[in-house]
N, C-alpha and C positions, 0 to 999 in steps of 0.2 A: 381601390374601387371594387365593388362587388354587386352582383345581381342576386345574391342569396338572401333568403328571407327566413324569419323565425316561423316555426310551425307549432301551433297548439291545437289540441282537440279536447273539447269538453263534452261529455256524453252522459246520458242518464241510464238507469233509473233517475237519480237526481244529479244534475250537472254541477260541476264545481262552481261555475259562475252563479248559478241560482243559490247554491248553499252559501256562498260568500255574501250574496246580497240579502239573504234572508236567514239570519242566525237562528231564528226559532225553528225554521224548517230543517236546518242542519242538525240542531239538537234532537229533533224528532226522528230524523232518518236513522234507520237501523244499520245502514251501510256506511262504513268508513270511506273517506275519500282517499284514493290511491293515485299516485303520480309516477309516470314513466318519463325518464329523460334520456335522450340519446341524440342521434343525428338523423336527418331526413331531408331529402331534396338539397343536399349539400349545406345544410345549416343546422344550428341547434334546434332541437325539437322537444316539445313537452306534450304529454297526453295525460289528461286528468279525468278520472272516472269515479263515480260512486255506484259501484256495481258489485254483486257478490262474486262474479267471475272476472274481476278486473285483470288479474295476471294473465289469464287465457286470452282475453281480448287484447291486451297489450302485445302479446306475442303475435297474434293474428294481424293486428294493424301494422306492426313493425315489418312483418313478412310482406304484406301487401305494399307498403311504402317502398321497400327494397325492390320488389318486382317492378313497380312503376318507375322507379328511378333507373332501373336497368333498361327501360324503354326511352325515357325522356331526358335523361341527364346529359348536359354538355360537359360535365366534370368527370364522367366515367368514360374512359377511352373505349371500353367494350360495349357501351350502351347502343341500342338500336339507332338512336339519332346520331351519335358520334360515328358509327359505321357508315350510315347513309352519307353524311357529310364527307367522310374520307374516301369512300368508294364510288359515290354518285349513284349507287344502286343498293337497294335493300330488298332481298328476296324473302318471301313469306313473312311479311311484316305482321306484327301483333295487331289484333283487331282494335285495341285501344289507340294505337298510333294512327290507324286508318280513320277511326272515328274522329279523333282530335283534328286531323288534317281535313276531314270533310267539313267540320264546323269552321275551320280556318277559311276554307274556300268560300263558304257562305258569307262569312263576315267580310272577306276581301271584296266580294261582289257588292254587298250592301253599302260598304264604305267607299266604293269606287277606287279601291287600291290603297287606301290609307293604312289598312291593316295587312301586313305582308311579312311573314316570317323569313322570307329570303333575304332580309337585311343583315343576316349574320356576317357576310363579308364586309359590309360597311361597319358593323359593330367592331369587328376585329381590327379594321383600319383605325378607328378612333381609339380603341384600347391600346394599340401599339404606339400611336402618336402620343397618347397621354403619358406613356412611359418615358418618351423622349422629350416631354415637356412642350409639346406643340399640338396643333390641330392638323388634320389631313389637308393637303393642298388640293387645288382644283383637278390636277391630273390624277391624283390618287382616288378622288371621289368619282371621277368619270370612269376610271378602270373598274371600281367596285360596283358602280351603278350598272355597268354592263353585265354584271353577274347577278343582278337583282331583278325580281319579277315573278309573281306567282305562276304565270304560264310556263315557267321553266320546270315546274313540278308536275310529274305525271303519276297519277294514282291508279293502281290496279289492285285487285284482290290478292294477286300473287307477287306483286313487286311495286316498289316506289322508286322513281327515277328522277334524278336531277339532270336535265338535258344539256347543261353547259358545264364544262370542267371548271372547277373553282367555285361553283355555286354552293350554298350551304344554308341550312335552316337553323333558326333559334326559335324555340317555342316558349320562351320566357314570358311572352305576352298573353299566353293562354294555358300553358301546362299547369301552372299553379292552381288555376281555377278548375281545370279538368281533373286534377288529382284530388281536389276537395270533393268533387262530384263522385269520384270512384270510391273514396273512403266512406262517404255517406252511404253509397250503395252497399258497400261491404258491411258496414255496421247495421244497416237496415236488414240485410240478409241474415244477420245474427240475431235478429229479433229486437234490436234496440229502437227506441223512438225518442223524440225530443233531444236532438243532437245539435250542437253548434260547433262547426269546424272552421278553423282559421288557418289557411295556408298562405297568408298574405291577402287572399280573397276569402270571403266568408260564405259558408253554405249552411243554411238552417234546414234541418229535417224535422218537421213538426214545430212545436212551440216550447216554451219553458215548462219543465216538469210540474212546477207549481201552478201552472195556468197562465194563459196570455201569450202574446207573441214575444220573441226575443227582441230586446231593445239594444240595438247595436250603435255604438258611438262611432261616428265617421273619423277617419284618420285626421290627426291634428286637432281633434276636439271640435270639428266644424259641424256641430249639430249631431242628430241621431236619426235612426231610421228603424222601424219595426219590421221584423222578418218572421215569416212562417212559411215553411216549404218553398223557400226562395233563396236567391243568392245576392250578394252585394260585393262589388269590386271597386276599388279605388286606384287610380293612377295619378302620378304627379310627375310632370316632365323633369323637374329638378330633384326628385326624390333620390336619385342616384346620378352622380355627375362624373364626367371624365377628367375634370380639372379641379385643382385644389381651390380655386376661386368659387367653384360651384355655379358656373355659368353655362357650361356645355352639358346639356342633359342627355340622358341615356336613351330616350325614346326618339328614334331616328325616322325621318320621313323617307319611305322607300321611293318616292317620286323625285325627290330633290337630293337626297343624301345628307340633308341638314337636320340638326336637332329641331325639336318642336319650336315653332315660331308664332303660334296663335296667341300666346300670352296667358293661356290658362295655367293656373298653379296647381289645381287639383280637380279631378273629374271622378264622380261616383255614379255607378250604374247598377241597377237591379234587374234581374232576369230569372227565369225558372232554373237555369243552370249556371254554375259559377264559371264554367268555361266561356259561355257566351258573354256574361257580364265582364269577365276579365278582358277578352279580346276587344269588346266595344269600348271599354274605358281607356284602353291603350290607344285605339284608333282615334277616339274623340280628342285626345290631346293634340292631334295634328290637324284638326278640322275646324272650320268656321261653324258658328251656330247654325247657319242655314244648312250646311252640309250635314251636321249632326241631326237636325230635324228630318232631313231626307232619309238618312240611314235608319232612324227610329221608325219612320213610316214604312220602310221595307221590312223591319223586324219589330212589329207591334207588341210582341211578347216582352220586350225590354223597355225600361223606363229610365230616364235621366233623373237622378236623385239630387245631385249637386254639381254645379259648374261654377268655378270661381278662378 
């Protein structure tokens, strides 16, 4: 079982996606398409650019991804998030971590607790139980639920604290989107426009280099959506499962300790930022349609694209 995702970035002058879709444009472009492959966010990564300084941009993106992974990764023991979970306190936190957690708090309030990254102890209990070929029992869940709840997190400019020993955070429901936003900002700062970034969540900066909005296919081929200067995130309760039968999903309800039970198979949300879209799509997997509508009323900058 894995929560890791493939990461791909296509950027312009002309993006690889556009060049592939329009052979005539590719033939006319004076710039060859270059591709970097490596690892990022704990997974295989690919960055494709049609740009005269592609190698320099590759190096810069790789450095930025590495810097962000040193903040948000649960797979690096020395990351800021890992140290916070281990020590229950993180002094002088990076501004990116504070910003991401600030967005988290806003979504927690808008979803009335459905989105809550303090589910990490619950997630760990399910992961350990899956190794043993079972699911956590009621006593285990009660013990882990006692360590869950966003009010256990204290945010200050000079420190982040977890006020109960054993509490922990996972930002897998928002960090992928947040990192897409940060990479978009980095590329924009380098003077690039018309960028499509996919870290599992999609962030469009501008539109297609050849004109028009980006036409993004929803996961599973469930339709498409056009993006310009906006983000799209999709969550699926059974996209990753703890059991081989594929019935115990990875999106856990922080209020009950149980996997998603609303019956949604896939939720897609669009918003100005990928972090917000990512967090909302995760939370909506746990919510009724009435609850989703109430959350969207509290965050009118976001929109529901698909709910099935």
